[in-house]
N, C-alpha and C positions, 0 to 999 in steps of 0.2 A: 504494498500498498503505501503513496506517496503521502504526506504531510505538506502542511503549508510550512515554507522558508520565515515568513513573517506571522506572529501570533499578536494582534493586536489588541484580542483582549485579557491578555493579560493584566494590562493598564487597569482592566476593569474589574476585576476580580473578586473585591472586598469593599467595602464602604470606605476604610482608611486607605485603601489603595489607591481608590478613585480622589477621596479627597486629597492627597497629597501630590495628585498630577493633574487636579484641575486648571484651569487655564484663566477660566474669568471667577472672578470672586463677587461679591454681595457683602456688603457691610452697613451699618446704621448711615455712618456719617455720611455717605454718601447719597441720603434723600434728603427731601426739602418738601416739609408739608404746606400746599397751599393751604390758607384760610379764608373765610370768608366772614365778614365784618357788617352787621347792618344797623343803621341809627337808628334808634327809637324803638329796642325791642329791650323787654327786661328779661326773656331766657331765648336759650336757643330753636330756632325756627328750621325745622327738619325740610329736605329738599326733594322731593318726591322721587325725581329721577335720579338719583345719585341715593340710594338707602345708605346711612351711616354719618352720610354728611349733612350739613347743615348751616345755616346762617347763625354767624355767635352775635349776642350780645358784648359789652365789655369786660363784665365779668368773667361769663363763660370762656371767652377767648381766653382770658388770662390762665385758664384749667386748661385749655386742653394745649397752648404753648409749655406750659409745665412738663407736663404729660410727656409730650414729645421729647424736651430737652433731658427728660429723665431717663426715657428710653434711645438716648442717644443720636438722634436724629441730627443732620447737622443743620437744619435753617428752616425757617418758614417764610413764607408768600403770601403777602396780606393784599386781598381785595377790598374796597368798601363799596360798600352800597348804602348812597346817599336818599335823605327820608326826600330831596327838592333836587330838582335836574333844569338845566338849562341849556341853551345852545353852546354856549360856551365853557361848558363845565366848570364853572365857578367854584365849587365846592372841593376840586381837585387839588389845588394850592391855597384853600382856604384853611390858615393854622387849625381853626377850631371843627375843620371837616371832619367827616368820620374815618377815613383812612388816616389823616395825620396827626390825630387824637389815639387812635390806636396803635400807631406805630411807636408813639411815644411812652404810652402801656408798656408795652412789651418790652421796647430798649429797654424800661427801668428794669421789669419783670425777668426778663429771661437772657438780657443782651449781653452777659458774660458768657452764658453755657450756649448759645448757638447763634446762628447767623441770622440777624433782623432785617428782610428784605420784603421790598413792597412794589408791585405792580405800577410803573407809570405807562397809563392810557386813559385817555379820555373817554372811552366807551361807558363804563358805569356812569358817567357824570355828567352824559349830554342827554338832552331832552330827545335825541334823533339817533341815538344809539352807537354812532359813528365813533372811529378810532379820533378823528379831527372836528375842526372847526369844516364848517360848511362856507361854499363861496355860495354867489346869489343863485348862480345856477344851478344849487344842488350838489356841487359836487365836493370833493374834501380837499382842503386848500394846504397843499403839503407845507408850503412856508409860513403860513400862517399858524399851524399849527405846530411848526417849531416852535415859537414863541410862548405857546403855551406849556409847552413841554417843558424849557428852561424853565419856567416859573412853576411847575411841578413840582422839577426834580431839586430846586433849591428848598421847597417846601417840605421835600420829604428828606432831605438831608437835615434841616435841622431840626425835623423833628425825631431822629435818630437814627433812621435808616441805614444800615452797612453797605448795603446792596440797592442799587434800582434795575428792576426789570424793564426794560426799553420793550414794549409787545406792541407800539401803533404801526410798526412797518413803514413809516415816513424816510424820506430819502434824506440823509444828512443828520439825523436823529443823534446817532451817538456822538456824532463833530462837536455840534452845536451844544449838546447837554456838557459833554465833558467842558466845553471853554466855559459854561456858565459855571459851573462848577467850581474849577478852577480859580477863576475871576474870585468868588465869594469865598476862598481858602478852604475847599473842601476837595483836598486833593486825593486823598485817602478814599473816597466812598468809590465804591465798586459800579462798575457797569456791565451788568448782563444784556446784550443784547439778543435780543427775537431776532437773530438772524437770516434762517430759514422757517417762517412761520408761514405757514400753509391754509388757503381758504378750503377749510376741508369740512365736511357733513358730521365728524367727529367731535364735533364744539357742542351739540344742540344742547344736553343738560347744563353744561357752563350759562348757557342764556337764562335759563331758570333758577340757577346760583345767584346772580348778579341783578335779576329785573331786569332783563336788557329791554328797553326801547324801539332795536333796532327794526328797521321796515327796508327789506331789499336785501343785498349782501355788502362784502368787501371785496370783490374782487380786483376791482381797481390800486389795489394795495398791498391786500395780501396774494401769495403766491398761488400760481395755477401747479395743482397737484400734476400734473403731466410732466413740472419741469426739473429736471433733476441738477442739472448744470449750473442753472439759474440761483436755485438754493446755493451752490455752492459759492458762487460768485456773491452773492450778500454776504455772507459769511469772510469772504477775503475781505468785501469793501469795508466790513465795521469791525475787523481786526485792525486793519488800517487808520481808522479813524480814531482807534485808541481803546477799542471793546477791553475789557479783559477777560471778559469770556462770551462765546456766542453759545444762542439757542438751536438746535430743532425742534419743531412742534405741528404738528402730534407726530409721538415717537412711533410707535407699532407699525403704523402705515408706511413710514417714512424713513426705516433704518434701512434703507441704501443710501439716503442724503445723507444720514450721518454718519454712517463708514467713512463715507466722500468728505464729508466735512471736516471729522478726526483727523483722517489722512493730509489735509489739505491744508490746515492752518497749525501755527504753532503755542497757542494759547488755550486754554479749558475748554473742552465742548461739553453742554449739559442738554439734556432732554427731557419734556413735561409728556409725562402719560396722561394724556385728556381727560376730560368727564366722559365721550363716549367710550372712551376704552375699559374705565371703570365700569360704566354704566354695563356695558356687555358682558364682564366677566359676572360680574354682582347677577345679573338676571338668569345668567345660565348657572350658577352656583345654585342659586335659590330654587331652578325647577330640577335642580340633582343631575344636571347635565356633563357638568365637569367635577372635580376636587375644587373647593373655594383656595384652600391655602396652597396647595402645588401651584395655581394656577396662576396665580397673585406673585410668587416668588420665581415662578418659570416665565413670566412676562418682564417683570426687573430685569432678572438675569438678562432674557434675551438682548433687551436695551443697553445692559454694561456693556453684552459680548459684541454690541455692534459697534461700541465707541464712545460711549458718553459716561464721561467722568462722574457726573449726578445726577440723577432724576428726581425730578417732582412728581409725587404721586400722591394720591389722596389716601393711598397705603402707605404711608413712609410710618407713622409710628406702630401701628401694629404690627407690619412687618420686621420695623426693627426692634420687636420685641421679640419676636419670632426667632430672630438671627442671632438674640442674645442667648436663646434657648432659656 
């Protein structure tokens, strides 16, 4: 009888061997927990399309952020849901606006234990739901929006945000915000550029989470899902403009883009496991079709394997606890 000369199964023979030769790892520090804080509520408000996720009051926000820190999660990303919106998104740079107040609260509560991060975009604060201010013809005015972003950046930095998540996909946003921060002495504030952010169907539950007022779509500024090279080009430009980190979003439907971005830029690359990805796994698990815990951990590992240094995930705290045993 002839036998195979190469026996690759030797490396799979036991849990100990498999663990020793595993190529990709997943650690709590590599996870960031997105959190929603809503103005005017006294207790958490569950989000129907995202079982287990809620809009938080300031008090409950402290609790979940503390739990994340205790689990070893690397950071939290804050999204604000204001009570009042207008065309300019005035609440975004108001020091007393919900996002900036929440940032101050968490910076004081957990700022020494994890990285307090803030979403820098106007969509949660505008009455039209777009990520920028509108021109007379109803289109998003790129350069006028950059002025609002610069003001938002300063407000968030003053509130104590250590990292600003630039998610609006406006041309030149990284350069303008970096210049504004440096001019005011915030040279250490980190910039996470949502470089390859696609106009995706997987954002659906997030719209409920932030009570989005959007009519229409964001295809004139978010990337076409068919374009891989354009996503890489966006990441390169953001790196050149001064981004400290670049993001690919969504994660699982764009793992090819994530891999190519990781191979192209020299700065850290993160990925966002978005609301639709979360909802699909939760729904399938609730129906008994998949193993919930195994599917969550495998999905996170696949994003890490594709090249993400850090993953934003709504399971961050839960997964971190599992990983710590």
